[in-house]
N, C-alpha and C positions, 0 to 999 in steps of 0.2 A: 481470520478467514483461512480455510484450509485450501490446499492445492486442488482438490477435487472440485470444490466450489468455484475456484478461479477458472479452471478449465472449461466449466460449463457456460461461463459468461461469453457474450459476444465481444468483438473487438471494441465496439463503441461503448459498451457497458464497462469494459476494462479501463478505457481511457477516462470515463466519467468517474469511476471508482478511484482511480489513481489520483485525479485532481482533488477529490474530497479527502482522501487519506493524507495527501501532502498538506492540505490546509489544516486538517485536524492535528497532524504531527507538529506543524509549526506553532499552532496555538498552545498545544500541550507543553512544548519546550519553553515558550515564553512565560506561560503561567507557572511552570515549575521553577523558573528562575526567580520569580517574584515571591510566590508562596508555594512551598513544597506540596506536591500532589499526595493524595492518600495512598495511591499505588503507583510508584514510579516505574514499575515494570510495564505499564501500559505504553510508555514511550518506546521501550524496546520492542514490544509487540507491534506497534504501529510501524516502526522502521522495517521490521521483517516483512510485514504485509506489503509495504511499498516495494520491497525488493522482490517479493514473489510476483507481484503484478508486473513489474518491469521485466522479469525473467520470462513470464508467459508471453508478453508482447513481443519480446525479442525472438523467442522460439517460433512464434507464428510468422514473424517477418522472415526468418530464415527458411521456414517451410514453404513460403510462397515463392521464394527465389529459385527453389529447386525445380 
């Protein structure tokens, strides 16, 4: 998910997407520990997506305080 797509989402959508990404990330990590994934780079991409979502949420929080 790109930054432009993330910025277009509403705050409620961001929170929902963050929850689903965290669940997916946890499942991928557990599955990869048991049986290696075909593409382990997906774990890295998922972690970066979570960071992007959290960054956008934090920037919106700071903009509301100003």
